[in-house]
ZAGULUM-75706 format. One line per 4 residues: number of its first residue (from 1); their letters; for each residue y, z, x of C-alpha. Coordinates in Angstrom, 3 decimals. Each point is the difference from the previous one (the first is absolute). Layout:
ZAGULUM-75706
NUM> a> Y Z X | ...
END
This chain:
ZAGULUM-75706
1> xxxx> -4.550 294.119 33.462 | 2.084 0.646 3.276 | -1.914 0.542 2.918 | -0.436 2.769 2.256
5> xxxx> 1.669 -1.753 2.897 | 3.324 -0.657 -1.895 | 0.474 3.538 -1.606 | 2.387 0.519 2.745
9> xxxx> 0.969 -2.828 1.234 | 3.597 -1.028 0.602 | 0.414 -3.750 0.905 | 2.849 -1.987 1.491
13> xxxx> 2.924 -0.783 -2.085 | -0.119 -3.595 1.366 | 2.807 -2.475 0.571 | 2.918 -1.011 -2.485
17> xxxx> -1.759 -3.519 -1.276 | 2.211 -3.207 1.313 | -0.484 -2.970 -2.608 | -0.265 -3.194 1.958
21> xxxx> -0.439 1.171 3.219 | -2.001 -1.893 2.802 | -2.573 2.110 1.992 | -2.481 -1.535 2.281
25> xxxx> -3.262 1.472 -1.351 | 0.058 1.535 -3.766 | -3.137 2.204 -0.722 | -0.791 0.565 -3.477
29> xxxx> -1.680 3.496 -0.570 | 0.725 3.190 1.701 | -3.769 1.110 0.094 | -1.655 0.447 3.547
33> xxxx> -0.346 -3.811 0.411 | 3.499 -0.459 -0.497 | 1.519 2.726 2.255 | -2.425 -0.268 2.794
37> xxxx> 1.005 -3.825 -0.281 | 3.545 0.375 -0.227 | -0.097 2.442 2.961 | -1.677 -2.161 2.164
41> xxxx> 2.480 -2.678 -0.705 | 3.367 2.055 0.339 | -1.015 1.266 3.012 | -0.241 -3.287 1.440
45> xxxx> 3.608 -0.661 -0.500 | -0.492 -1.639 -3.339 | 2.276 0.325 -3.305 | -2.556 1.319 -2.419
49> xxxx> 0.306 1.474 -3.406 | -2.646 1.704 -2.968 | 0.479 -0.595 -3.432 | -1.656 2.345 -1.905
53> xxxx> -0.379 0.265 -4.104 | -0.207 4.022 0.352 | -0.115 2.626 2.620 | -1.822 -0.143 3.394
57> xxxx> -3.813 0.327 -0.295 | 0.319 -1.030 -4.010 | -3.352 -0.492 -0.254 | -3.156 -0.212 1.856
61> xxxx> 1.309 0.906 3.545 | 1.276 3.127 -1.640 | -3.306 0.933 -2.185 | -3.038 -0.095 2.525
65> xxxx> -1.808 2.345 1.338 | 1.499 0.136 3.429 | -2.763 -1.121 2.036 | 0.006 -2.069 3.180
69> xxxx> -3.401 -0.853 0.681 | -1.806 -3.174 1.747 | -2.792 1.461 -2.049 | 0.717 -1.217 -3.198
73> xxxx> -3.213 0.747 -2.286 | -2.308 -2.937 -0.217 | 2.251 -2.770 0.824 | -1.571 -0.821 3.350
77> xxxx> -3.139 -0.039 -0.939 | 0.738 -2.162 -2.926 | 1.914 -2.188 1.867 | -2.355 -0.626 2.291
81> xxxx> -2.819 -0.622 -2.394 | 1.444 -3.476 -0.958 | 1.950 -0.624 3.462 | -0.292 -0.240 3.544
85> xxxx> 0.496 3.030 2.453 | 3.100 -1.800 1.344 | 2.109 0.331 -3.181 | -1.153 3.597 -0.413
89> xxxx> 1.062 0.912 3.322 | 3.344 -1.824 -0.472 | 0.333 1.594 -2.963 | -0.706 3.382 1.653
93> xxxx> 2.564 -0.784 3.262 | 2.772 -0.865 -3.013 | -0.295 3.430 -1.156 | -0.163 1.980 3.292
97> xxxx> 3.074 -2.053 0.764 | 1.445 1.150 -3.423 | -1.283 3.671 0.871 | 1.942 -0.415 3.444
101> xxxx> 2.926 -1.043 -1.429 | 0.187 2.584 -2.971 | -0.858 3.183 1.812 | 2.522 -0.887 2.783
105> xxxx> 2.750 -0.488 -2.016 | -0.905 3.166 -1.938 | -0.114 1.659 3.620 | 3.382 -1.531 0.562
109> xxxx> 1.849 0.827 -3.319 | -1.409 3.657 -0.094 | -2.156 -0.544 -2.569 | -3.068 2.763 0.306
113> xxxx> -3.628 -1.399 -0.402 | -2.802 1.761 0.633 | -3.523 -1.133 1.589 | -3.008 0.104 -2.103
117> xxxx> -3.444 -1.992 -0.206 | -0.747 -2.419 -2.428 | -2.928 0.113 -2.006 | -1.742 -2.895 -2.235
121> xxxx> -2.670 1.680 -2.087 | -3.252 -0.422 -1.995 | 0.240 2.109 -3.372 | -3.523 -1.404 -0.773
125> xxxx> -3.212 -1.198 1.573 | 0.712 -3.480 -1.099 | 3.680 0.007 2.328 | -2.323 1.006 3.047
129> xxxx> -0.124 -3.830 0.502 | 3.483 -0.855 -0.013 | 0.862 3.007 2.236 | -2.333 -1.520 2.599
133> xxxx> 1.431 -3.721 -0.019 | 3.611 1.536 0.496 | -1.255 2.086 2.768 | -1.629 -3.399 1.388
137> xxxx> 3.355 -2.279 -1.138 | 2.312 2.333 1.652 | -1.614 0.252 3.351 | -0.658 -3.629 0.405
141> xxxx> 3.511 0.270 -0.314 | 0.965 2.283 2.685 | 0.460 3.095 -1.928 | -1.099 3.330 1.457
145> xxxx> -1.911 1.054 -3.056 | -3.106 2.406 -0.552 | -2.307 0.790 -2.678 | 0.336 3.766 -1.174
149> xxxx> -2.677 2.340 0.809 | -1.782 2.432 -1.969 | 2.071 2.845 0.316 | 3.478 -2.108 -0.654
153> xxxx> -1.472 -0.928 -3.121 | -0.844 3.060 -1.167 | 3.701 1.261 0.760 | 1.693 -3.065 -1.570
157> xxxx> 2.357 0.736 -2.606 | -2.088 -1.391 -2.767 | -3.850 -0.554 -0.180 | -1.072 -3.396 2.472
161> xxxx> -2.947 -1.614 0.262 | 1.067 -1.832 3.507 | 3.182 -0.707 1.428 | 2.031 -2.102 2.896
165> xxxx> 2.454 1.899 1.750 | 3.313 -1.292 1.637 | 1.835 2.566 2.268 | 3.520 0.189 0.928
169> xxxx> 1.675 -1.641 -3.364 | 3.294 1.162 -1.182 | 1.445 1.993 -3.420 | 3.879 -1.043 -1.047
173> xxxx> 2.232 0.871 -2.611 | 0.684 -3.666 -1.023 | 3.321 0.566 -1.510 | 1.029 1.872 2.912
177> xxxx> -0.784 -3.085 2.364 | 1.652 -2.302 -2.240 | 3.546 1.929 -0.274 | -0.471 0.218 4.037
181> xxxx> -0.379 -3.600 0.042 | 2.660 -1.075 -2.535 | 2.253 2.242 1.710 | -0.573 -1.615 3.282
185> xxxx> 0.468 -3.354 -1.309 | 3.334 1.076 -1.019 | 0.829 1.781 3.097 | -0.833 -3.413 1.916
189> xxxx> 2.646 -1.944 -2.238 | -2.389 -1.220 -2.642 | 1.312 -0.476 -3.638 | -1.785 2.268 -2.447
193> xxxx> 0.532 -1.296 -3.904 | -1.362 2.478 -1.898 | 0.017 -0.238 -3.987 | 0.248 -3.819 0.349
197> xxxx> -2.422 -1.791 -2.386 | -1.186 -3.774 1.223 | -0.383 -2.617 -2.583 | -0.423 -2.847 1.894
201> xxxx> -1.062 -1.457 3.244 | 1.536 -3.835 1.089 | -1.143 -1.648 3.271 | 2.031 -3.140 -0.655
205> xxxx> 2.279 -1.256 1.263 | 0.515 3.258 1.743 | -1.810 3.209 -0.537 | 1.431 1.970 -2.567
209> xxxx> -0.920 3.906 -1.452 | 1.419 0.205 -3.546 | 0.684 3.362 -1.325 | 1.502 1.745 -2.517
213> xxxx> 2.783 0.861 1.603 | 0.792 -3.566 1.799 | -1.938 -2.337 2.509 | -0.596 0.766 3.456
217> xxxx> -0.446 -2.662 2.550 | -2.751 -0.144 2.790 | -1.352 -1.988 2.852 | -3.334 1.453 -0.965
221> xxxx> -1.164 2.235 -2.686 | -3.226 2.352 -0.195 | -1.738 0.584 -3.416 | -1.578 3.757 0.946
225> xxxx> -0.470 0.561 -3.556 | -3.549 0.914 -0.216 | -1.085 -3.438 -1.345 | 2.591 -3.056 0.355
229> xxxx> 2.473 -0.329 -2.924 | -0.086 -3.810 0.754 | -2.853 -2.000 -1.490 | -0.209 -2.375 3.222
233> xxxx> -3.735 0.124 1.466 | -1.106 1.745 -3.165 | -0.650 3.351 1.689 | -0.102 1.672 -3.475
237> xxxx> -3.120 -1.799 -0.617 | -1.033 0.999 3.819 | -0.127 3.458 -0.501 | -1.206 2.686 -2.537
241> xxxx> 2.491 2.849 -1.281 | -1.461 3.532 0.339 | 1.503 3.377 -1.604 | -1.763 3.280 1.768
245> xxxx> 1.318 3.605 -0.997 | 0.724 3.233 1.833 | 0.193 3.290 -1.027 | 1.220 3.022 2.359
249> xxxx> -1.198 3.707 -0.261 | 0.938 3.344 1.624 | -2.736 0.500 2.532 | -1.976 2.939 -1.431
253> xxxx> -2.877 0.230 2.677 | -0.883 -1.262 3.793 | -0.769 -3.865 0.118 | -0.090 -1.814 3.278
257> xxxx> 3.169 -2.060 1.044 | -1.884 -3.291 0.663 | 1.000 -2.956 -2.542 | -2.826 -0.818 -2.018
261> xxxx> -0.682 -3.485 -1.871 | -2.999 -0.425 -1.797 | -2.191 -3.542 0.393 | -1.641 0.335 -3.342
265> xxxx> 1.600 -0.115 -3.475 | 1.851 1.467 -1.654 | 2.068 0.000 2.714 | 1.213 3.695 1.323
269> xxxx> 2.878 0.522 2.630 | 0.338 3.683 1.254 | 2.937 1.042 2.414 | 1.766 3.365 0.816
273> xxxx> 3.773 0.190 0.070 | 0.938 2.512 3.010 | 3.699 0.962 0.879 | -0.245 -2.217 2.794
277> xxxx> -0.276 -3.206 -1.844 | 2.021 0.698 -3.014 | -1.509 2.771 -2.553 | 3.474 1.629 -0.600
281> xxxx> -0.646 3.739 -1.783 | -4.081 0.486 0.895 | -2.516 -2.078 0.671 | -1.633 -2.638 -2.581
285> xxxx> -2.813 -1.952 -0.374 | 0.208 -3.444 -1.033 | -2.501 -1.803 -2.117 | -0.082 -3.750 -0.403
289> xxxx> -2.070 -2.411 -2.169 | -0.119 -1.912 -3.321 | 0.452 -3.202 1.407 | 0.165 -2.966 -2.226
293> xxxx> 1.452 -3.317 -0.718 | 3.234 0.172 -1.299 | 0.153 -0.442 -3.913 | -3.636 0.146 -0.188
297> xxxx> -0.879 3.918 0.382 | -0.155 1.049 -3.737 | 1.926 3.388 -0.185 | 1.831 1.244 3.247
301> xxxx> 0.381 3.420 -0.792 | -3.538 0.143 -0.843 | -1.261 -1.259 3.571 | 2.421 2.485 1.371
305> xxxx> -1.161 3.172 -2.067 | -3.327 -1.077 1.234 | 0.776 -0.205 3.689 | 1.870 3.783 -0.608
309> xxxx> -3.628 1.213 -1.622 | -1.793 -1.310 3.069 | 2.605 1.677 2.195 | -0.450 2.844 -1.528
313> xxxx> -3.938 0.182 -0.266 | -0.458 -1.055 3.680 | 3.306 1.748 2.190 | 1.728 3.185 0.056
317> xxxx> 3.089 -1.262 -1.425 | 2.531 2.181 -2.108 | 3.108 -1.003 -2.062 | 0.452 -3.931 -0.357
321> xxxx> 3.391 -0.483 1.555 | 0.654 -4.064 -0.395 | -1.867 -2.915 -1.117 | 1.040 -3.517 0.516
325> xxxx> -1.316 -4.053 0.212 | 0.797 -2.333 2.663 | -0.721 -3.540 0.005 | -1.517 -2.717 2.425
329> xxxx> -1.414 -3.017 0.714 | -3.384 -1.591 1.743 | -0.459 -3.195 1.031 | -3.259 -2.007 -1.512
333> xxxx> -0.884 -0.335 4.028 | 1.003 3.791 0.780 | 2.464 -0.878 2.699 | 3.847 -0.025 -0.407
337> xxxx> 2.048 -2.680 -1.053 | 2.834 -0.020 2.968 | 2.173 -2.911 0.621 | 2.269 -3.019 -1.306
341> xxxx> -0.004 -0.429 -3.580 | -0.954 -3.661 -0.666 | 2.529 -2.598 -0.982 | 2.377 2.220 1.480
345> xxxx> 1.164 -2.176 3.050 | -0.971 2.666 1.900 | 3.081 2.400 -1.281 | -1.643 2.564 -1.983
349> xxxx> -2.879 2.407 1.302 | -2.279 2.407 -1.658 | -2.971 2.267 -0.096 | -2.426 1.072 -2.759
353> xxxx> -3.842 1.568 -0.182 | 0.158 2.820 1.675 | -2.776 1.526 -2.008 | 1.628 3.626 0.178
357> xxxx> 0.252 -0.009 3.570 | 3.954 -0.748 0.084 | 0.163 3.239 2.610 | -1.444 -2.287 2.858
361> xxxx> 0.170 -3.499 -1.710 | 3.729 0.231 -0.713 | 1.005 0.399 3.315 | -2.200 -2.271 1.758
365> xxxx> 1.695 -3.053 -2.896 | 3.344 1.209 0.886 | -1.388 -0.616 3.953 | -0.990 -3.382 -0.680
369> xxxx> 3.132 -0.735 -2.493 | 2.465 0.576 2.508 | -1.612 -1.718 2.850 | -0.037 -3.306 -1.969
373> xxxx> 3.986 1.067 -0.566 | 0.735 0.331 3.477 | -1.792 -2.818 0.687 | -2.638 1.087 2.567
377> xxxx> -2.213 -2.378 1.339 | -4.132 0.105 -1.389 | -1.001 0.518 3.539 | 1.973 3.098 0.084
381> xxxx> -0.921 1.867 -3.350 | -3.177 1.989 -0.408 | -3.328 -1.899 -0.430 | -0.322 1.493 -3.478
385> xxxx> 3.138 -1.738 -1.436 | -1.750 -3.349 0.712 | -3.325 1.008 -0.738 | 0.832 1.568 -3.435
389> xxxx> 2.411 -3.033 -0.973 | -2.464 -2.673 0.541 | -3.335 2.090 -1.532 | -2.323 -2.228 -2.171
393> xxxx> -0.848 0.177 -3.508 | -3.455 0.709 -0.251 | -2.300 -0.813 -3.069 | -0.071 4.034 -1.047
397> xxxx> 4.140 0.373 -0.191 | 0.044 -3.361 -2.242 | -3.139 2.093 -2.448 | 2.427 2.673 0.072
401> xxxx> 2.740 -1.453 -0.981 | -1.525 -2.152 -2.324 | -1.589 2.959 -1.887 | 3.269 1.994 0.222
405> xxxx> 1.697 -3.018 -1.454 | -2.014 -0.415 -3.040 | 0.524 3.923 -0.772 | 3.525 -0.634 -0.070
409> xxxx> -0.747 -3.046 -2.444 | -2.134 1.730 -2.139 | 3.044 3.133 0.099 | 2.405 -2.597 -1.433
413> xxxx> -2.452 -1.242 -2.586 | -0.470 3.472 -1.289 | 3.382 1.234 -0.049 | 1.329 -2.989 -1.567
417> xxxx> -2.997 0.691 -2.890 | 0.585 3.581 -0.495 | 3.739 -0.484 -0.515 | 0.096 -2.773 -2.147
421> xxxx> -2.643 1.940 -2.124 | 2.651 3.051 -0.904 | 3.260 -0.959 -1.742 | 2.968 2.072 0.246
425> xxxx> 1.573 2.271 -1.199 | -2.469 2.397 1.509 | 0.318 3.961 -0.238 | 2.826 1.879 2.327
429> xxxx> -2.628 0.510 2.982 | -0.132 4.046 1.093 | 2.006 0.749 3.177 | -1.333 -1.787 2.782
433> xxxx> -2.023 -2.284 -1.581 | 0.277 -4.083 -0.389 | -1.021 -2.310 -2.472 | -0.623 -3.775 -0.026
437> xxxx> 0.534 -2.295 -3.028 | 1.275 -3.098 -1.129 | 2.774 -1.260 -1.214 | 0.744 -3.463 -1.220
441> xxxx> -2.835 -0.676 2.027 | 1.466 1.376 3.057 | -1.500 3.140 1.898 | 2.253 2.953 -0.483
445> xxxx> -0.050 3.699 1.780 | 1.017 2.623 -1.349 | -0.194 3.491 1.580 | 1.807 3.538 -0.292
449> xxxx> 1.005 1.578 2.913 | 2.415 2.832 0.490 | 0.709 0.443 -3.853 | 1.243 -4.002 -0.154
453> xxxx> -2.516 -2.563 -1.571 | 1.046 -3.506 1.057 | -1.799 -3.284 -0.372 | 0.007 -3.166 3.096
457> xxxx> -1.805 -2.694 0.328 | -3.382 0.549 1.151 | -0.483 -3.417 1.401 | 0.282 0.029 3.905
461> xxxx> 2.888 -2.130 1.526 | -2.208 -1.175 2.549 | -2.724 -1.643 -1.310 | -0.347 0.788 -3.841
465> xxxx> -2.481 3.187 0.296 | -0.044 2.289 -2.862 | 1.113 3.252 1.424 | -2.260 3.593 -0.309
469> xxxx> 1.572 3.322 -0.617 | -0.134 2.328 3.250 | -0.622 3.299 -1.600 | 0.648 1.957 3.192
473> xxxx> 3.175 -1.449 1.156 | 1.152 -1.339 -3.217 | 0.625 -3.780 1.202 | -1.439 -3.727 -1.389
477> xxxx> -2.543 -0.876 2.637 | -1.198 -3.905 0.529 | -3.619 -0.305 -0.039 | 0.321 -3.476 1.247
481> xxxx> 2.040 0.171 3.629 | 1.052 4.110 -0.387 | 4.000 -0.493 -0.519 | 1.047 2.890 -1.432
485> xxxx> 3.187 1.521 -2.487 | 1.590 2.742 -1.532 | -0.246 1.103 -3.498 | 3.106 -1.464 -0.264
489> xxxx> -1.176 -3.374 1.774 | 1.443 0.242 3.181 | -1.748 -1.531 2.948 | -1.912 2.348 2.611
493> xxxx> -1.743 -1.949 1.777 | -2.384 -2.963 0.474 | 0.306 -3.675 0.096 | 2.306 -0.038 -3.013
497> xxxx> 3.624 -0.531 1.068 | 1.861 0.802 -3.301 | -1.072 2.813 -2.867 | -0.912 -0.040 -3.433
501> xxxx> 2.122 -1.074 -3.197 | 0.887 3.025 -1.906 | 0.228 -0.229 -3.902 | 1.146 3.610 -0.933
END
């Protein structure tokens, strides 16, 4: 389950941990948001530390498709359907600044990128209206998009009934970029604390980050953790955690080097990987899809097998070389949340809700957070920072949020009902499988991984959801707010601040 990008990635060693040290800013998370924010701040002369549970690019930032694009499927058309054109333009302007930042950083740090055309295409006639809406919204927001002509549709990688194109986008090996950013941060004097698991964040009386190795004091704290690990502001209920999968194959024929994303379901993402942007040994093609809410997708392995079958039927793919999954969060009003965490006295900043477009949204968030922490005046900041920060919630946003939270409530009820109906002991699960049962009225998760069977509490420590077994990655996933845990109960990601209680 390691991504194509991680196969040869040699990340930096990190800095020796200094318990009790004070930094001007402590950034939690060494993904793209954390690295970009930290690099901006350390180059401004601040004393900055990054704290990361694992290594650089551990989660979504090191496991995406490597598309740097302002054409993002049907994002703009969907946003424009219920929001004013000014908000859509602000979203595009933010992503354009993020695009410029990340491509400049890649050029400066010697990370190769290739110029590509981004394509949003309709797989069936029912998807043509979504393509047209995306074209109209993108043009209104100032993007030089165009509709594909008949010849371009005929030459597409897969059958398409219509498509909107945006030229001049980029493809990159995201792990190579993340490692370069981390090395640049360390070279500029930043402290990179890897393998340091954060167990708590405190605002009063002074900002402090608790880790298993000891505390760090800070002037300001940045939560670059996908979704905030503090519940202030209830952002866990304002975003939806989504998982999607990628499969890399050897390329066994000719495919255009455009970057494809379908406008209609099931979502299909396609891009080639060449020597200039991270192929390693031989050309590859990455096919993405199998998206679903965390913990509510049924068999994850079955979804990826369906994706592989589709690729073999529609594309010139050879041997499968890698398969992996990643998780991202979508806000109910479709625009990322960026700024000061409520009830933190302005001492904690955060960003979430990139909807799988972190390669442009993350550096945009970093630019805004860094601007605020440097104390730059509002009039000196780009207009998009104000527009996005003060956007109104419209009825459609409320309806979307109500629908999602109703699903969360239903998932909670189903989980408890199913768990309490089956008592322990249960038959030992087969390799790679997990089962939920109840012991003394409490849900227990029993799983067998690498030949060893273990039992953990199957109740998420965040808000008490009953976990589901992920048969692709051998993890326990929460269907409520997308926290995830290893088979041994260690926390991986999500709003939960601690792991599961081990029972055996």
